[in-house]
C-alpha positions in Angstrom: 93.0 65.8 36.6 93.2 63.8 40.0 96.8 63.2 41.2 97.6 59.7 42.8 100.4 60.2 45.3 103.4 58.2 44.6 102.5 57.2 41.2 102.8 58.6 37.7 99.2 58.2 36.9 96.8 61.1 36.1 93.3 60.5 35.7 91.1 63.2 33.5 87.7 62.3 34.4 85.5 62.3 30.9 83.0 61.1 29.4 83.0 59.9 25.6 80.1 59.4 23.1 79.9 59.2 19.2 79.3 62.8 19.0 82.4 64.1 21.2 83.3 64.0 24.7 82.8 66.2 27.9 84.5 66.5 31.5 82.2 66.0 34.7 84.9 67.1 37.2 83.9 70.8 37.6 83.8 71.6 41.3 80.3 73.6 40.5 78.8 70.3 39.0 79.7 68.5 42.5 78.1 71.4 44.5 75.0 71.3 42.8 75.1 67.3 43.1 75.6 67.7 46.8 72.8 70.2 47.2 70.1 67.9 45.5 71.3 64.8 47.6 70.4 67.1 50.6 67.0 68.1 49.5 66.4 64.6 48.4 67.5 63.5 52.3 65.3 65.9 53.5 62.3 64.8 51.9 62.9 61.5 53.0 62.8 62.5 56.5 59.8 64.8 56.0 57.8 61.8 54.5 58.8 59.7 57.6 57.7 62.6 59.6 54.4 62.3 58.2 53.6 59.0 59.2 53.1 60.0 62.9 49.7 61.4 64.5 49.8 65.2 64.6 47.0 65.5 67.4 46.7 68.3 69.8 45.1 68.3 73.2 41.8 69.9 71.8 41.9 66.9 69.3 41.9 64.5 71.7 39.2 66.1 73.7 37.1 66.3 70.9 37.3 62.8 69.9 36.5 61.6 73.5 33.5 63.7 73.5 32.0 62.5 70.2 32.6 58.9 71.8 31.2 59.8 75.0 28.0 61.2 73.5 27.6 58.1 71.0 28.0 56.0 74.0 25.3 57.6 75.8 23.2 57.3 72.5 24.0 53.3 72.6 23.1 53.1 76.2 19.9 55.0 76.0 18.3 54.7 72.4 19.8 51.3 71.7 19.9 49.2 74.6 18.8 45.8 73.9 16.0 44.3 71.8 12.6 45.3 72.9 13.9 47.9 74.6 15.2 50.3 72.1 13.9 53.3 70.6 16.4 53.5 67.8 15.6 49.5 67.1 12.0 50.5 66.7 12.8 52.6 63.8 15.0 50.1 62.2 12.3 47.4 62.5 10.1 49.8 60.5 12.7 50.7 58.0 13.3 46.7 57.4 9.6 46.1 57.1 9.4 48.9 54.4 12.2 47.6 52.2 10.4 44.1 52.4 7.5 45.2 51.1 9.2 47.4 48.6 11.1 44.3 47.4 7.6 42.5 47.2 6.4 45.4 45.1 9.2 44.9 42.7 8.7 41.1 42.3 5.3 41.6 41.3 3.2 41.6 44.7 -0.1 43.8 44.3 0.1 45.4 48.0 -3.5 44.1 48.7 -4.7 42.8 52.4 -5.2 44.5 56.0 -1.7 43.9 57.1 0.6 44.8 54.3 3.7 43.3 55.7 2.2 40.0 56.4 0.8 40.0 53.0 4.2 40.8 51.3 6.1 38.2 53.5 3.7 35.6 52.3 4.2 36.6 48.7 7.8 36.2 48.8 7.6 32.8 50.7 5.7 31.4 47.9 7.7 33.2 45.0 11.3 32.2 46.6 10.1 28.8 48.1 13.0 26.8 49.5 12.8 22.9 50.7 14.3 23.5 54.2 11.8 25.8 55.4 10.5 23.8 58.4 9.3 25.5 61.4 8.4 22.7 63.8 4.9 23.0 65.2 3.8 19.7 63.5 6.9 19.1 61.1 9.0 16.2 61.5 11.8 18.3 62.5 10.2 19.3 65.5 10.5 15.6 66.9 13.9 15.2 65.9 15.7 18.4 67.3 13.2 20.5 69.2 12.6 22.8 65.9 10.0 25.6 66.6 9.3 28.9 65.0 11.6 31.1 67.6 14.6 29.2 66.6 14.4 27.7 63.0 15.7 30.7 61.5 18.9 30.4 63.4 19.1 26.7 63.3 18.7 26.3 59.6 21.6 26.8 57.7 20.3 28.1 55.0 18.6 31.0 56.6 22.3 32.0 57.8 23.5 35.3 56.1 26.9 33.6 55.6 28.7 32.3 52.6 28.2 28.6 54.3 24.6 29.5 54.8 24.3 30.3 51.0 26.3 27.0 50.0 23.8 24.7 52.2 21.0 26.6 50.8 21.9 25.7 47.1 23.0 22.2 48.5 19.8 21.8 50.0 18.1 23.0 47.0 19.6 20.6 44.5 19.1 17.4 46.8 15.8 18.5 48.3 17.3 18.2 51.9 17.3 20.2 55.4 20.4 20.8 57.2 20.0 22.3 60.5 22.6 22.5 63.7 21.4 21.7 67.1 23.0 20.5 70.3 26.3 20.5 68.3 25.4 18.2 65.7 25.0 18.9 61.9 21.5 17.0 61.1 20.4 16.6 57.5 16.5 15.8 56.7 15.9 14.1 53.6 13.3 14.6 51.4 12.4 17.7 53.2 9.6 18.9 50.6 8.2 16.6 48.1 6.6 19.5 46.0 9.7 21.4 45.7 11.7 21.5 42.5 14.7 24.0 41.6 14.1 25.6 38.4 16.7 25.7 35.7 17.4 23.6 32.6 21.4 23.5 33.2 23.7 23.5 36.1 24.5 27.0 35.9 21.0 28.0 35.5 20.1 25.8 38.5 22.9 27.4 40.6 21.7 31.1 39.5 18.1 30.4 40.7 19.3 28.7 43.8 21.2 32.1 44.6 18.2 34.0 43.8 15.7 31.9 46.1 18.3 32.0 48.8 18.4 35.8 48.5 14.6 36.6 48.3 13.8 33.9 50.9 16.3 36.0 53.3 14.5 39.0 52.7 11.1 37.6 53.1 12.2 36.4 56.4 13.9 40.0 57.7 10.8 41.2 59.4 9.8 37.7 60.5 7.4 35.1 59.0 3.9 35.6 57.4 2.4 34.3 60.3 4.5 36.2 63.2 2.7 37.8 66.0 4.3 40.9 67.1 7.9 41.9 65.8 8.6 38.2 64.5 11.9 36.2 64.4 14.4 38.0 61.6 17.4 36.4 60.4 20.3 35.9 62.7 23.3 38.3 62.8 26.0 37.3 60.6 28.3 37.5 63.7 26.8 35.3 65.5 25.7 32.8 62.7 29.5 31.9 62.6 28.7 29.6 65.6 27.0 27.4 63.4 29.6 27.5 61.0 32.3 26.6 63.4 30.2 23.3 64.4 29.5 22.4 60.4 33.2 23.0 59.5 34.3 20.6 62.5 32.0 17.9 62.1 33.0 17.6 58.2 36.4 17.6 59.1 35.8 15.0 61.6 37.2 17.5 64.4 35.3 16.8 67.6 33.1 19.8 69.0 34.5 21.3 71.8 32.2 22.4 75.1 33.4 25.8 74.4 31.8 25.5 71.1 28.6 24.3 72.1 28.3 27.0 74.9 28.8 29.8 72.3 26.7 28.5 70.0 23.7 28.0 73.0 24.7 31.6 73.9 24.1 33.0 70.4 20.8 30.9 70.3 19.6 32.7 73.3 20.3 36.0 72.5 18.8 35.4 69.0 15.5 34.2 70.5 15.3 37.5 72.5 15.5 39.4 69.4 19.0 39.9 68.7 18.9 39.7 64.7 20.0 41.3 61.7 17.5 44.4 62.3 18.9 45.1 66.1 22.3 44.7 64.9 21.6 47.4 62.2 20.4 49.5 64.9 23.8 49.0 67.1 25.6 50.4 63.9 24.0 53.8 63.8 25.9 55.3 66.9 29.1 54.0 65.6 28.6 55.5 62.1 27.5 58.9 64.2 30.9 58.8 65.9 32.8 58.0 62.9 31.0 61.0 60.9 31.5 63.6 64.0 35.3 63.1 64.4 35.7 63.5 60.8 33.6 66.5 60.5 35.5 68.0 63.4 38.8 67.3 62.0 38.1 68.8 58.8 36.4 72.1 60.2 39.3 72.5 62.6 41.9 72.3 59.6 39.9 74.6 57.3 39.3 77.2 59.8 43.1 77.0 60.5 43.7 77.2 56.7 41.7 80.1 56.1 43.0 81.8 59.3 47.0 81.2 58.2 46.5 81.8 54.2 46.1 85.0 52.3 42.8 85.2 50.3 44.9 85.6 47.1 46.9 82.4 47.7 44.1 80.3 48.6 43.7 77.2 46.4 40.6 74.5 46.6 43.2 71.7 45.9 45.5 72.6 48.6 42.6 73.2 50.9 41.3 69.9 50.3 44.7 68.5 50.9 44.7 70.6 54.4 41.6 69.2 55.8 40.8 66.2 54.1 39.5 63.8 56.8 40.8 60.5 55.4 43.8 58.6 54.8 46.0 60.4 57.5 47.4 59.5 60.6 46.1 62.2 62.6 42.1 61.6 62.0 42.9 57.9 62.4 44.5 58.6 66.0 41.3 60.6 66.6 39.3 57.6 65.9 40.9 55.2 67.9 40.0 57.5 70.7 36.6 58.3 69.9 35.7 54.4 69.5 37.7 53.4 72.3 35.5 56.0 74.5 32.5 54.4 73.2 33.5 50.9 73.7 34.7 51.7 77.2 31.1 53.2 78.1 29.2 50.3 76.1 31.4 47.7 77.8 30.7 49.3 81.3 27.0 49.5 80.8 26.7 45.8 79.7 28.7 44.9 82.5 26.9 46.8 85.4 23.6 45.5 83.7 24.7 41.8 83.5 25.4 41.8 87.1 22.1 43.7 88.2 20.1 41.4 86.1 21.9 38.4 87.6 21.2 39.3 91.0 25.1 39.9 91.8 26.0 37.0 89.4 27.2 37.7 85.9 24.6 37.3 83.4 26.2 36.7 79.9 22.8 36.5 77.9 22.0 40.4 79.3 25.8 41.3 78.7 25.8 40.1 75.0 22.3 41.6 73.9 23.6 45.0 75.2 27.2 44.6 73.8 27.4 46.7 70.9 29.4 44.0 68.4 29.6 46.8 65.4 31.2 49.3 67.8 33.8 46.9 69.1 34.6 45.5 65.5 35.3 48.9 64.5 37.4 49.6 67.6 39.5 46.4 66.8 40.3 47.5 63.2 41.3 51.4 64.4 43.9 49.3 67.1 45.1 46.9 64.2 45.7 50.1 62.1 47.7 51.5 65.2 49.5 48.5 65.9 50.8 48.2 61.9 51.5 52.0 62.0 53.9 51.8 65.0 55.6 48.8 63.1 55.9 50.9 59.9 57.3 53.9 61.9 59.7 52.0 64.1 61.4 50.6 60.7 61.2 53.9 59.3 63.0 55.7 62.2 66.4 53.6 61.5 66.1 55.1 57.7 65.3 58.7 59.2 68.2 58.2 61.6 70.6 57.0 58.7 69.2 60.0 56.4 70.3 62.6 59.4 73.6 61.4 59.5 74.1 61.1 55.8 72.8 64.8 55.6 75.6 65.7 58.3 78.0 64.0 56.1 77.1 65.8 52.7 76.6 69.0 54.6 80.4 68.6 55.4 81.4 67.3 52.0 79.4 70.5 50.6 81.2 72.8 52.8 84.6 71.4 51.7 83.5 71.9 47.9 82.3 75.4 48.8 85.8 76.0 50.0 87.8 74.4 47.1 85.5 76.2 44.6 86.9 79.4 46.4 90.4 78.5 45.7 90.5 76.7 42.5 87.8 78.9 40.9 88.0 76.2 38.0 84.6 77.5 36.2 86.4 79.0 33.4 89.2 76.6 32.9 87.1 73.4 32.8 85.7 74.8 29.4 88.9 74.2 27.7 87.1 71.2 26.2 85.5 73.4 23.9 88.5 74.9 22.9 89.7 71.4 22.1 87.0 71.1 19.7 87.8 74.2 18.0 91.3 73.6 16.1 92.0 77.5 16.0 92.1 77.7 19.9 94.0 75.0 20.8 96.7 77.3 22.0 94.3 78.6 24.6 93.1 75.1 25.2 96.7 74.0 26.2 97.3 77.1 28.5 93.9 76.4 30.5 94.6 72.7 30.6 98.1 73.4 32.2 96.4 76.5 34.4 94.0 73.5 35.7 96.6 71.2 36.4 98.6 74.0 38.7 95.5 74.3 40.8 95.1 70.7 41.4 98.5 70.5 42.5 100.0 68.4 39.6 103.7 68.3 39.8 105.1 70.8 37.5 107.5 68.2 35.6 104.2 66.0 34.9 101.9 68.8 33.2 101.6 68.6 29.6 102.0 72.3 28.2 102.4 72.0 24.7 100.8 69.9 21.5 104.2 67.8 21.7 104.4 67.0 25.2 100.8 65.3 24.7 102.0 63.5 21.4 104.9 62.4 23.3 103.1 61.1 26.2 100.9 59.2 24.3 103.6 57.8 21.8 105.4 56.8 24.8 102.5 55.1 26.6 
C-alpha cells in the first residue's frame, strides 16, 4: 500500500487476470529488477568499449614491420614493368591460364609457340568487329591507332562495365568505338565478315558477352603476332579515364584539359607495360602484408589464451573467439598501420625515382609506373573504416556516459531498497494474497494485510483490519 500524503487515497498495486490476481509491490521484487537493470547497463558499456582497438606497442611495431617488409618487396621485386622479377612470374602465370582456357575451348596444343597458337585460336573462336590494330587498317589513318595502343583506345577491350556495354553494342551494330584525343570515335561497318550469333535478342546478348570475355582472355598476354611480352589488356583502374570521356561526350559535357591529361598519362603508362598482368603483380605484396598482420594477431592471441587458461578449461570455440583475426577493431587498426607503412615506402620510392629519372624535374609517368595502386586502394579502405569507426564510437560515447550516470542512479536506488528491505522485511507479509484465495485463512490474511500497512506507515485510522471494514469501505465507495 502506498500512502499519498494529504489525501485519503491508498493504492494497492496488483495484477488482475481471468484466473486470479497477484501483487507486485514486494521490495524483494524491486531489488531483483534493479540488479537486472544494472547488469544490462554494464553490458551496454562493455559493448561500447569493444568498439575501440586494443593494440599494445608490440602490435603496432609488428604491423609497421610487416608494412616495411612488404614495402621492400614492392621496391626491389615489383618495381615497374620490364624491371620486375615478380612481374615476370605473373606474366608466365597469365600465359599459362590463356593456354589452359584455349584447351578448354578445344585448342589442340599444337605449334612451335604454344602461347601464340593458343591466342590465335581464341581470336578466331571469339571474333569481334572492333579488333582493328592499325598497320594498314582504316583506323590508323583516322586517329593514330596502332598495335601498341589499340587495346587501350578500343572500348570493347576495356575490362569495365562500360567496355562490356560497347563490346555488345559494337557486335550488334558491326561498329568499333574508340577514345582518342578526348573524343569518342565510332567506325561504321567495321568488319564486313562479322555476324553475331543467336536467333533471338537474349541469345545474341549471351553470345556477345561470351565473345567479349573470350576475346579479353585471348588478349591478356598480347596478340598472336606480338614480339616479346606483347600488349595485354589495360588495367581496370586506368581504363576509367576512357569511361569519363565517353560519359561526358554522351551527356554533352565538355571534356576538360585535366581529363585529357589523365587519359594521356594512362595511355603512356599502358604503352610501357602497365596492364592487368602488372597490376596483378602489384597485388602480391599487398596480399602478403594482409596475411602477415592477420597471422601475427592470431598467433599472439593464441599464445596468450593458452598461457592464461587452464588446460581443462580450454574450448575450441572460446579459443577461436579470442584469436579470430577478422571483424574486430584491433586487427583492423594493425592493418591500417601496416598498409600505411607500405604506402609511405612505396610513395617515397616512386617520388625519388620520378625526380631522378626526370633529371631533377618530376616525371609523372615514372611515378605512376612505380606507384602501387592496389596498396593505395587497400590503405584507403582502411582509412575509411577508421573514420567510420570513429564516428560510431563518438556517438556511442554519449550512450556510455548516460549509462554510467544511470548505473549510479540505479545503485543509489538499490541501496535504498536494501535499507527498506531491512526495515520492513515484508517478504512473508506480501504472500497474504494466497491467504485471501483460501477462505479458511482469511483471518490470518487480514492480520498480515494490517501488519503490512503498519510497516508502510499507513495511518492507524485508515487501516482495514476486519472483513467488515473492507465491506464498509467498498459500500461507501
